[in-house]
C-alpha positions as CSV (number, residue, x, y, z in Angstrom):
1,M,0.0,0.0,0.0
2,S,1.1,3.6,-0.4
3,H,1.1,4.5,3.2
4,P,4.4,5.6,4.9
5,R,3.9,3.0,7.7
6,E,4.3,-0.2,5.7
7,I,3.7,-3.7,7.2
8,D,6.8,-5.7,6.2
9,D,6.8,-9.4,5.5
10,S,8.5,-10.2,8.8
11,L,5.5,-8.6,10.6
12,V,3.1,-10.7,8.5
13,D,5.1,-13.8,9.5
14,G,5.0,-12.8,13.1
15,V,1.2,-12.3,12.9
16,R,0.9,-15.8,11.4
17,Q,2.9,-17.2,14.3
18,R,0.7,-15.2,16.8
19,S,3.6,-13.0,18.1
20,D,2.3,-10.4,20.5
21,A,5.0,-8.1,19.4
22,A,4.0,-8.4,15.8
23,F,0.4,-7.8,16.6
24,A,1.3,-4.7,18.6
25,T,3.5,-3.3,15.9
26,V,0.8,-3.9,13.2
27,Y,-1.7,-2.2,15.5
28,R,0.6,0.8,15.9
29,L,1.1,1.0,12.2
30,V,-2.5,0.9,11.0
31,A,-4.9,1.4,13.8
32,S,-5.2,5.2,13.4
33,D,-5.9,4.9,9.6
34,L,-8.4,2.2,10.3
35,L,-10.1,4.4,13.0
36,S,-10.2,7.3,10.5
37,F,-11.9,5.0,8.0
38,A,-14.4,3.6,10.5
39,N,-15.2,7.0,11.9
40,G,-15.8,8.3,8.3
41,M,-18.2,5.5,7.7
42,L,-20.0,5.6,11.0
43,R,-19.6,9.2,12.2
44,D,-19.4,7.8,15.8
45,R,-16.0,7.5,17.4
46,G,-17.0,4.9,19.9
47,A,-18.6,2.6,17.3
48,A,-15.5,3.2,15.1
49,E,-13.2,2.1,17.9
50,D,-15.3,-1.0,18.3
51,A,-15.0,-1.8,14.6
52,V,-11.2,-1.5,14.7
53,Q,-11.1,-3.6,17.9
54,Q,-13.3,-6.2,16.2
55,A,-10.9,-6.4,13.2
56,F,-8.0,-7.1,15.4
57,L,-9.9,-9.8,17.3
58,E,-10.8,-11.4,14.0
59,L,-7.1,-11.1,13.0
60,A,-6.1,-12.9,16.2
61,R,-8.5,-15.7,15.4
62,A,-7.6,-16.0,11.7
63,A,-3.8,-15.2,12.0
64,H,-2.7,-18.6,10.8
65,T,-4.8,-18.3,7.6
66,I,-3.4,-14.9,6.5
67,E,-1.8,-15.1,3.1
68,G,0.3,-12.6,1.1
69,D,2.4,-9.6,2.1
70,G,1.9,-6.6,4.3
71,G,-0.3,-4.9,1.7
72,S,-2.6,-7.9,1.7
73,L,-2.7,-7.9,5.5
74,R,-3.6,-4.2,5.5
75,A,-6.3,-4.8,2.9
76,W,-7.6,-7.7,5.1
77,L,-7.9,-5.4,8.1
78,Y,-9.7,-2.7,6.1
79,R,-12.2,-5.2,4.8
80,S,-12.8,-6.5,8.3
81,V,-13.4,-2.9,9.5
82,R,-15.6,-2.2,6.5
83,F,-17.8,-5.3,7.2
84,S,-18.1,-4.3,10.9
85,C,-19.1,-0.8,9.9
86,L,-21.7,-2.1,7.4
87,D,-23.1,-4.4,10.1
88,E,-23.4,-1.4,12.4
89,L,-25.1,0.7,9.8
90,R,-27.6,-2.1,9.1
91,R,-28.3,-2.4,12.8
92,R,-29.0,1.3,13.1
93,K,-31.5,1.1,10.2
94,R,-33.3,-1.8,12.0
95,R,-33.2,0.1,15.4
96,P,-32.9,3.8,14.7
97,E,-32.1,6.1,17.5
98,Q,-35.0,7.6,19.3
99,P,-35.2,11.4,19.0
100,T,-34.5,13.3,22.1
101,E,-36.6,16.3,23.3
102,V,-33.4,18.1,24.3
103,L,-31.3,19.4,21.4
104,P,-27.6,19.9,21.9
105,E,-26.1,23.4,21.8
106,H,-25.4,24.7,18.3
107,A,-21.7,25.1,19.1
108,T,-21.6,21.4,20.0
109,I,-22.9,20.4,16.6
110,V,-20.6,22.7,14.7
111,A,-17.5,22.2,16.8
112,G,-18.0,18.4,17.4
113,D,-15.7,15.7,16.0
114,D,-18.0,15.2,13.0
115,G,-17.2,18.5,11.3
116,D,-19.7,19.9,8.8
117,P,-23.2,18.5,9.7
118,A,-24.4,19.0,6.1
119,L,-21.5,17.0,4.7
120,H,-22.1,14.3,7.3
121,E,-25.7,14.0,6.4
122,A,-25.0,14.0,2.7
123,L,-22.4,11.3,3.2
124,M,-24.7,9.2,5.2
125,R,-27.3,9.3,2.4
126,L,-24.9,7.6,0.0
127,G,-25.0,3.8,-0.5
128,E,-22.5,1.7,1.5
129,R,-20.1,1.2,-1.4
130,H,-20.0,4.8,-2.5
131,R,-19.5,6.0,1.1
132,T,-16.7,3.4,1.6
133,I,-14.9,4.5,-1.5
134,L,-15.1,8.2,-0.6
135,V,-14.0,7.7,2.9
136,L,-11.1,5.5,1.9
137,R,-10.0,8.0,-0.8
138,H,-10.6,11.3,0.8
139,V,-10.5,10.7,4.6
140,V,-8.0,8.0,4.9
141,G,-6.0,9.0,1.8
142,C,-5.8,5.6,0.2
143,S,-4.7,5.3,-3.5
144,V,-7.1,3.9,-6.1
145,D,-5.0,0.7,-6.1
146,D,-5.4,0.5,-2.3
147,V,-9.1,0.9,-2.5
148,A,-9.3,-1.7,-5.2
149,S,-7.4,-4.1,-3.0
150,I,-9.6,-3.4,0.0
151,L,-12.8,-3.9,-1.9
152,G,-11.6,-6.8,-4.0
153,S,-12.1,-4.8,-7.2
154,N,-10.0,-3.3,-9.9
155,R,-8.7,0.3,-10.5
156,T,-11.1,0.9,-13.4
157,A,-14.1,0.0,-11.3
158,V,-12.9,2.1,-8.4
159,Y,-12.3,5.1,-10.6
160,A,-15.8,4.8,-12.1
161,A,-17.5,4.2,-8.8
162,S,-15.5,7.1,-7.2
163,A,-16.6,9.5,-9.9
164,R,-20.3,8.4,-9.5
165,A,-20.0,8.7,-5.7
166,E,-18.5,12.2,-5.9
167,R,-21.3,13.4,-8.3
168,R,-23.9,11.8,-6.0
169,L,-22.3,13.4,-2.9
170,R,-22.4,16.9,-4.6
171,R,-26.1,16.4,-5.4
172,E,-26.9,15.2,-1.9
173,L,-24.9,18.0,-0.3
174,S,-26.7,20.6,-2.4
175,S,-30.1,19.1,-1.3
176,V,-29.1,19.0,2.4
177,E,-27.7,22.6,2.3
178,S,-30.9,23.9,0.6
179,R,-33.0,22.2,3.3
180,L,-30.8,23.5,6.1
181,H,-30.9,27.0,4.7
182,A,-34.7,26.9,4.4
183,T,-34.9,25.6,8.0
184,S,-32.6,28.3,9.2
185,E,-34.7,31.0,7.5
186,Q,-37.8,29.6,9.1
187,I,-36.2,29.7,12.5
188,D,-35.1,33.3,12.0
189,R,-38.7,34.2,11.0
190,N,-40.1,32.5,14.0
191,L,-37.6,34.2,16.3
192,Q,-38.3,37.6,14.8
193,G,-42.0,37.0,15.1
194,G,-41.6,35.9,18.7
195,S,-39.5,39.0,19.6
196,D,-42.2,41.3,18.1
197,E,-44.7,39.8,20.6
198,A,-42.5,40.3,23.6
């Protein structure tokens, strides 16, 4: 993979032999990138940390079956995190969060770890594959070849899917921003009407 922190073949051999030192080194090399990917998919740091932890638990169970080099191991970990994220997203659809009557402070929404709420909402409206590709490419910084390896695809398919995902994200973002702008104007009108009565 094109990351500065490569997993070399000796580490892969160590993982296959269930070396604690090899597992710890692989974790140090890739956990932060995996966490960025998972958080980009889920927009929930706690759930993202759980997905990364799950990937390493699965690696511990399947260590003796790992084949290939460090790039293959990195791709295996990304696929594991991706599947955990997709499972979590499906779970959320089955059991959506109950709305609360207490809204957080505006500053909490804007200054929170999730960044731009409109972008977050638009990203969450995308299908799983498009969201995965965009997060891997633009949040984690993976190359097209890396994404193809993680998804078990080829570079042509990733380029095409990435272009479609970016177009769809622009449309969704425009829609979300229009809705948020209209809502903001409505709130302003309501506040102005309420201050006239006071």
